[in-house]
C-alpha positions as CSV (number, residue, x, y, z in Angstrom):
1,M,24.9,8.2,5.2
2,S,27.6,11.0,3.9
3,G,29.2,11.7,0.8
4,S,31.9,9.9,1.4
5,E,30.2,7.0,2.1
6,R,27.5,6.7,0.4
7,K,25.4,3.4,1.0
8,K,24.0,1.1,-1.2
9,V,20.4,0.2,-1.0
10,L,18.0,-2.5,-2.8
11,V,14.3,-1.8,-3.0
12,V,12.4,-5.0,-3.8
13,G,9.4,-5.0,-5.8
14,K,8.5,-3.6,-9.4
15,G,5.2,-1.4,-9.1
16,G,4.3,2.1,-8.7
17,R,4.7,1.8,-4.8
18,E,8.5,0.7,-5.4
19,H,8.6,3.5,-8.2
20,A,7.5,6.1,-5.1
21,L,10.3,4.9,-2.8
22,V,13.0,4.7,-5.2
23,Q,11.9,8.0,-6.6
24,A,12.3,9.1,-2.8
25,L,15.4,7.6,-2.1
26,R,16.8,9.0,-5.0
27,E,16.2,12.8,-3.9
28,S,17.3,12.0,-0.5
29,P,20.5,14.6,0.5
30,S,22.1,11.4,1.0
31,R,22.5,10.4,-2.3
32,P,22.4,6.5,-1.7
33,D,24.1,4.2,-4.6
34,L,20.3,2.7,-5.8
35,F,19.4,-1.0,-6.8
36,V,16.0,-2.7,-7.8
37,Y,15.0,-6.4,-7.6
38,P,12.9,-7.2,-9.8
39,G,12.2,-3.9,-10.8
40,S,10.7,-2.9,-14.1
41,D,12.0,-1.1,-17.3
42,A,10.6,2.1,-15.8
43,L,12.4,1.4,-12.2
44,R,15.8,0.8,-14.0
45,D,15.6,4.2,-15.5
46,I,16.3,5.6,-12.1
47,A,18.1,2.7,-10.2
48,A,20.2,-0.1,-11.1
49,P,19.3,-3.4,-11.9
50,L,21.0,-6.3,-9.6
51,P,23.3,-8.2,-11.9
52,V,22.2,-11.5,-13.3
53,W,24.2,-13.4,-11.4
54,A,23.5,-11.5,-7.8
55,S,19.6,-12.6,-8.7
56,A,20.0,-16.4,-8.7
57,D,20.2,-16.1,-5.0
58,L,19.2,-13.0,-3.8
59,V,20.6,-12.7,-0.5
60,A,24.0,-14.6,-1.6
61,G,23.7,-12.0,-4.3
62,M,23.3,-9.0,-2.0
63,T,26.1,-9.7,0.2
64,R,28.9,-10.6,-2.7
65,L,27.6,-6.8,-4.0
66,G,27.5,-5.2,-0.5
67,I,23.9,-4.0,-0.3
68,D,23.9,-2.2,2.9
69,L,20.2,-1.6,3.7
70,C,17.7,-4.1,1.8
71,I,13.7,-2.5,1.6
72,I,11.2,-4.9,1.1
73,G,8.3,-2.9,-0.7
74,D,6.3,-6.3,-1.7
75,E,4.1,-8.3,0.8
76,S,5.1,-11.6,-1.0
77,W,8.8,-11.3,0.0
78,L,7.8,-10.7,3.5
79,A,5.6,-13.6,3.5
80,D,8.5,-15.6,2.1
81,G,11.0,-14.8,4.7
82,L,13.1,-12.1,2.9
83,A,13.7,-10.0,6.2
84,D,14.5,-13.1,8.0
85,R,17.2,-14.4,6.1
86,C,18.7,-11.0,5.3
87,K,19.3,-10.7,9.6
88,D,20.7,-13.9,9.2
89,V,23.7,-13.2,7.4
90,G,23.7,-9.1,8.8
91,I,22.0,-7.6,6.3
92,A,20.2,-4.5,7.5
93,V,16.4,-4.7,6.4
94,W,13.1,-2.7,6.5
95,G,10.8,-4.7,6.7
96,P,8.9,-7.2,9.4
97,T,10.3,-11.0,9.6
98,R,7.6,-13.4,8.7
99,N,6.2,-14.2,12.0
100,A,5.4,-10.6,12.4
101,A,4.2,-10.2,8.4
102,R,1.4,-12.8,9.7
103,L,-0.7,-9.3,10.7
104,E,-0.9,-9.1,6.8
105,T,-0.6,-12.7,5.5
106,S,-3.4,-14.2,7.7
107,K,-6.5,-12.5,7.9
108,M,-7.2,-14.6,10.6
109,F,-4.2,-14.6,12.7
110,A,-4.4,-10.9,12.2
111,K,-8.2,-10.9,14.2
112,E,-7.1,-13.0,17.1
113,F,-4.2,-10.7,17.5
114,M,-7.0,-8.0,17.8
115,R,-9.2,-10.0,19.8
116,R,-6.3,-10.7,22.0
117,N,-5.2,-6.9,22.6
118,N,-8.2,-5.3,22.9
119,I,-7.8,-3.4,19.6
120,P,-11.1,-2.2,18.1
121,T,-12.6,-4.0,14.6
122,A,-15.4,-5.5,13.4
123,P,-17.2,-8.5,15.1
124,F,-16.0,-11.8,13.3
125,S,-16.1,-15.7,12.9
126,F,-14.2,-18.0,11.1
127,A,-15.0,-20.5,8.1
128,R,-13.4,-23.3,6.7
129,S,-15.7,-24.8,4.2
130,P,-18.8,-23.1,1.9
131,Q,-21.2,-24.9,4.6
132,E,-19.8,-23.4,7.5
133,V,-19.4,-19.5,5.3
134,R,-23.4,-20.3,4.3
135,A,-24.3,-20.9,8.1
136,L,-22.5,-17.5,9.7
137,V,-24.0,-15.3,7.2
138,R,-26.9,-14.4,8.6
139,S,-28.1,-11.4,7.8
140,H,-26.9,-8.4,4.8
141,P,-24.9,-6.8,4.0
142,V,-21.8,-8.9,5.1
143,V,-18.0,-8.3,4.6
144,L,-16.1,-11.7,3.2
145,K,-12.4,-11.8,3.3
146,F,-9.9,-14.7,1.7
147,D,-7.8,-15.6,4.9
148,G,-4.0,-14.7,2.7
149,L,-2.5,-12.5,0.8
150,A,-4.8,-11.7,-2.8
151,A,-3.4,-8.5,-4.2
152,G,-6.1,-6.4,-2.1
153,K,-8.5,-8.6,-4.3
154,G,-9.5,-10.6,-1.4
155,V,-12.2,-9.1,0.2
156,S,-16.1,-8.5,-1.0
157,V,-19.1,-7.0,0.6
158,C,-22.0,-9.1,0.2
159,R,-25.4,-7.7,0.0
160,T,-27.2,-10.4,-1.9
161,E,-27.2,-14.1,-0.9
162,A,-25.7,-14.2,-4.8
163,D,-23.2,-12.5,-3.5
164,V,-21.8,-14.8,-1.0
165,E,-22.1,-17.5,-3.5
166,E,-19.8,-16.0,-6.1
167,F,-17.3,-15.2,-3.6
168,I,-17.7,-18.4,-2.0
169,D,-17.4,-20.2,-5.9
170,R,-13.8,-18.0,-6.7
171,V,-12.7,-18.7,-3.3
172,F,-13.3,-22.6,-2.7
173,Q,-14.2,-23.5,-6.6
174,Q,-12.1,-21.6,-8.9
175,K,-9.3,-21.1,-5.8
176,Q,-8.4,-17.8,-7.8
177,Y,-6.6,-16.4,-4.8
178,G,-4.8,-19.5,-3.7
179,Q,-5.2,-22.6,-1.6
180,P,-8.0,-21.5,0.8
181,T,-7.2,-22.0,4.3
182,G,-10.6,-20.2,5.4
183,I,-13.3,-17.0,5.2
184,V,-13.0,-14.5,7.6
185,V,-17.0,-13.5,7.9
186,E,-17.5,-10.0,9.9
187,E,-19.9,-7.1,10.3
188,R,-19.9,-4.5,7.8
189,L,-19.0,-1.7,9.7
190,E,-20.1,2.1,8.6
191,G,-18.0,5.1,8.2
192,K,-15.6,6.7,6.5
193,E,-12.4,5.0,5.9
194,V,-8.8,6.2,6.0
195,S,-5.7,4.6,6.1
196,V,-3.1,5.2,8.6
197,I,1.0,4.3,7.6
198,C,3.2,4.2,10.4
199,A,7.1,3.5,10.4
200,V,7.9,1.3,13.3
201,S,11.5,0.5,14.7
202,G,10.9,-1.9,17.6
203,A,8.8,0.1,20.4
204,A,9.4,3.6,18.7
205,Y,7.0,4.7,15.7
206,Q,6.4,7.6,13.5
207,V,2.9,8.4,12.2
208,F,2.7,9.3,8.3
209,V,0.5,11.9,7.0
210,P,-3.0,10.0,7.0
211,A,-4.5,8.8,3.5
212,R,-8.1,7.4,2.0
213,D,-7.7,4.8,-0.7
214,Y,-10.5,4.5,-3.2
215,K,-10.7,0.6,-3.5
216,P,-13.5,-0.3,-5.7
217,L,-13.0,0.1,-9.5
218,M,-15.6,2.0,-10.7
219,D,-17.1,5.9,-9.5
220,E,-19.4,5.6,-6.7
221,D,-17.7,2.9,-5.1
222,R,-19.4,0.7,-7.9
223,G,-17.6,-2.4,-9.2
224,P,-15.1,-5.0,-7.9
225,N,-12.7,-4.4,-5.3
226,T,-9.1,-4.2,-6.6
227,G,-6.0,-3.1,-5.5
228,G,-6.6,0.7,-5.2
229,M,-8.2,2.9,-7.7
230,G,-6.5,6.1,-6.3
231,A,-5.9,7.4,-3.1
232,I,-5.8,11.4,-1.4
233,A,-3.5,12.4,1.5
234,S,-3.1,15.6,3.5
235,L,-2.1,16.4,7.2
236,Y,-5.5,17.7,7.2
237,L,-7.6,14.9,6.0
238,V,-8.1,13.6,9.6
239,P,-8.8,16.0,12.7
240,E,-5.9,16.2,15.3
241,D,-8.8,15.1,17.9
242,T,-9.6,11.7,15.7
243,M,-6.0,11.4,14.8
244,A,-4.9,11.0,18.4
245,E,-7.6,8.6,19.8
246,I,-6.5,6.6,16.6
247,E,-3.2,6.6,18.7
248,Q,-4.5,5.8,21.7
249,S,-6.8,3.2,20.9
250,V,-5.2,1.5,17.9
251,I,-1.6,2.1,17.2
252,R,-0.1,1.9,20.7
253,P,-1.8,-1.1,21.7
254,T,-1.2,-2.6,18.6
255,L,2.7,-1.7,19.1
256,R,2.4,-2.9,22.4
257,G,0.6,-6.5,21.3
258,I,3.6,-6.9,18.8
259,Q,6.2,-6.2,21.9
260,T,4.4,-9.2,23.8
261,E,4.2,-11.6,21.2
262,D,7.7,-11.2,20.6
263,M,7.4,-10.1,17.1
264,S,10.4,-8.5,15.5
265,Y,9.2,-5.6,14.2
266,R,11.0,-2.9,11.8
267,G,9.5,-1.3,8.5
268,F,6.1,0.4,7.7
269,L,2.8,-0.6,9.5
270,Y,-0.5,0.1,7.4
271,F,-3.3,0.6,9.5
272,G,-6.7,0.4,7.0
273,L,-9.3,2.2,9.6
274,M,-12.9,2.7,9.1
275,L,-13.7,6.2,11.5
276,T,-17.3,5.1,12.6
277,A,-19.9,6.3,15.4
278,D,-18.4,4.6,18.1
279,G,-14.9,5.5,17.4
280,P,-12.1,3.9,14.8
281,K,-12.0,0.4,14.3
282,V,-9.6,-1.7,12.2
283,L,-10.5,-3.2,9.3
284,E,-6.9,-4.7,8.3
285,Y,-3.1,-4.1,8.7
286,N,-0.5,-4.4,5.7
287,C,3.1,-5.0,7.0
288,R,4.5,-2.4,4.1
289,F,3.7,0.9,2.7
290,G,-0.2,0.8,0.8
291,D,-0.5,0.9,-3.1
292,P,-1.7,3.6,-4.0
293,E,-1.3,5.2,-0.7
294,A,2.6,5.0,-1.0
295,E,2.3,7.3,-4.8
296,A,-0.2,9.6,-2.4
297,I,1.9,10.3,0.7
298,L,6.0,10.3,-0.4
299,P,5.4,13.5,-2.8
300,L,4.2,15.5,0.5
301,M,7.7,14.0,2.4
302,Y,11.0,16.2,2.7
303,G,14.3,15.5,4.2
304,D,16.1,12.6,3.9
305,I,14.2,9.4,3.9
306,A,17.5,7.0,2.5
307,T,19.4,8.3,6.0
308,Y,15.9,7.8,8.0
309,L,15.4,3.8,6.9
310,D,18.8,2.8,7.2
311,R,19.2,4.5,10.9
312,A,15.5,2.7,11.4
313,A,16.7,-0.4,10.7
314,R,19.7,-0.8,12.6
315,G,18.5,0.9,15.8
316,P,16.5,4.2,17.0
317,L,13.9,5.9,15.0
318,D,15.3,9.4,14.0
319,K,11.8,11.1,13.7
320,N,14.0,14.7,12.7
321,L,15.2,13.0,9.2
322,I,12.0,13.9,7.6
323,G,9.1,15.6,7.9
324,F,5.8,16.1,5.7
325,N,4.2,19.7,3.9
326,T,0.5,20.8,4.1
327,L,0.2,20.4,0.5
328,C,-3.2,17.6,-0.1
329,S,-2.1,15.0,-2.6
330,V,-4.0,13.6,-5.4
331,C,-3.6,10.0,-6.7
332,V,-5.2,8.4,-9.5
333,V,-4.8,5.1,-11.2
334,L,-5.2,4.5,-14.7
335,A,-5.7,0.5,-15.4
336,S,-5.8,-1.8,-18.3
337,R,-9.4,-3.1,-20.0
338,F,-9.7,-6.4,-18.3
339,Y,-9.0,-4.9,-14.7
340,P,-8.9,-6.5,-11.7
341,Y,-9.8,-9.6,-13.9
342,R,-6.9,-10.3,-15.4
343,P,-3.8,-7.8,-16.6
344,S,-3.2,-6.7,-20.5
345,A,0.2,-6.5,-22.3
346,G,1.1,-4.2,-25.6
347,E,-1.0,-1.2,-25.8
348,P,1.0,1.4,-26.7
349,I,1.0,4.1,-23.4
350,E,0.9,7.7,-25.4
351,G,1.5,11.4,-23.9
352,L,3.9,10.4,-21.0
353,A,6.1,13.1,-22.0
354,E,3.3,15.5,-22.1
355,V,2.3,15.5,-18.3
356,K,3.4,18.4,-16.6
357,N,3.5,19.3,-12.6
358,A,2.8,15.8,-11.4
359,N,4.2,12.3,-10.7
360,V,4.1,9.6,-13.2
361,Y,4.7,6.2,-11.2
362,H,4.5,2.8,-13.4
363,S,2.8,0.1,-12.0
364,G,2.3,-2.4,-14.8
365,T,4.3,-1.1,-18.1
366,R,7.1,-2.2,-20.1
367,R,9.8,-0.9,-22.6
368,R,8.9,-0.6,-26.3
369,P,11.1,-1.1,-29.1
370,D,10.8,2.5,-30.0
371,G,12.2,3.4,-26.3
372,G,8.2,4.5,-25.2
373,F,5.9,2.2,-22.7
374,A,3.4,0.0,-23.8
375,V,1.0,-1.6,-20.9
376,D,2.0,-4.9,-19.3
377,G,-0.4,-5.1,-16.1
378,G,-3.8,-4.6,-14.6
379,R,-2.7,-1.1,-12.7
380,V,-1.0,0.8,-15.4
381,I,-0.1,4.4,-14.2
382,A,-0.3,6.1,-11.0
383,V,-0.8,10.0,-11.3
384,T,0.0,12.2,-8.6
385,A,-0.8,16.2,-8.3
386,T,0.0,18.4,-5.0
387,G,-2.1,21.2,-4.4
388,R,-2.7,23.7,-1.9
389,D,-6.5,22.5,-0.9
390,R,-7.9,19.4,-2.4
391,D,-9.9,21.1,-5.0
392,S,-6.5,22.4,-6.9
393,A,-4.7,18.8,-6.4
394,V,-7.8,17.0,-8.0
395,R,-8.0,19.4,-10.8
396,R,-4.3,19.0,-11.4
397,A,-4.6,15.3,-11.1
398,Y,-6.7,15.0,-13.8
399,R,-5.4,17.5,-16.0
400,A,-2.4,15.3,-15.8
401,V,-4.5,12.2,-15.9
402,R,-5.8,13.3,-19.3
403,R,-2.7,14.3,-21.3
404,I,-2.2,10.0,-21.3
405,R,-3.7,7.4,-23.8
406,F,-3.6,4.1,-24.0
407,D,-6.6,1.4,-25.6
408,G,-8.4,0.6,-22.8
409,M,-8.0,3.2,-20.4
410,C,-9.9,3.1,-17.6
411,Y,-9.8,4.9,-14.3
412,R,-12.4,6.8,-11.4
413,S,-13.1,9.9,-11.9
414,D,-14.3,10.8,-8.3
415,I,-10.9,10.4,-6.2
416,G,-10.6,13.3,-3.9
417,R,-14.1,13.7,-4.5
418,L,-15.9,11.2,-3.3
419,H,-16.5,11.0,0.5
420,F,-16.1,14.6,1.3
421,E,-19.2,17.2,2.1
422,E,-19.3,20.0,0.3
423,A,-17.9,23.0,2.1
424,T,-18.2,26.4,2.3
425,V,-14.5,27.3,1.7
426,A,-13.2,25.8,-1.3
427,G,-11.0,22.7,-1.2
428,A,-12.1,22.4,2.6
429,F,-11.6,19.1,4.6
430,A,-15.4,18.5,5.5
431,A,-15.5,14.7,6.4
């Protein structure tokens, strides 16, 4: 992408992850023309919305508009086969095919893939009815996972029989996550979690800065699971020898399996890992950038991500086009009153203009008539700050958070603090 041939890039999605992606693309030296769909009011401040005529038939609209690259941010579009439809008409796309996306869209498929390819994971079984779940649960705690997509909320660590019954009710009776196809019943792993995201282009890959996501709603990892209440990212989050082991035992076998099983994969691949006493084990795959990991990782990136993704979607991966600095990044999610049970709407958001030295990404907001923003979702805002070490990044992030106000606002106060042992050197990463 040079100045004389600025390419048209469409980002598909509407949340904080897509806001962070669009912002990073906007800062690329190649300066592509950016479009979003469906987007949000905040996203439409920094990228052009698709014309109404283009959104009626998304792929036909992209063709008519001359979109050069489609970047799929949201997993629902992967499950819908958008990448396949783009390829059918010759549009370069960053995001795997529907077949490959089963690594995320079906927990059962993913676990069987791991078993076939000798990828370390927790022991597991499948259950297709409440009776089968009860028969398979022999001790507590146990982990139950809804088979399909559930916006990060379809996993429950059940510590009692009552917890098991509550999850069974949500899945099979209330059908909170959609029509149930089954539940994965697996052993709970002990250790510390880490998220590793790679850019994958065929057999080639590049590992991004590791991150740690905080999924439970409340401090000390209490409360229900959410899509993510914050994240921390740094090159120093995971020791070099552990990262080497992750590549050797998890990433490379996964990519070999993808090649062996003839999946077409060009896109981000997320590894949710538990660092156990027996080594790293896979908790889950996601076939896109994590959220809120994207909001934590992308501010650490430098280079030309627009050209990087455009080339990777068409051919070889050029690792020299991007890099990551040595700062630490902390992202804190501000959620609405009833999250994760139901979204909220209409509460005015104050203080956004007061935020200094931090990035503000809109996850669930809409424009008010007076030009400000109001709540329009569950996760509302993601606030990210960087620092030379963990302590300074945490302080800056929470200083920015305290500037923002809306009725019912809730957030965790231990992002970047929990799961780190005290260290003699301030801010050191003692994991």
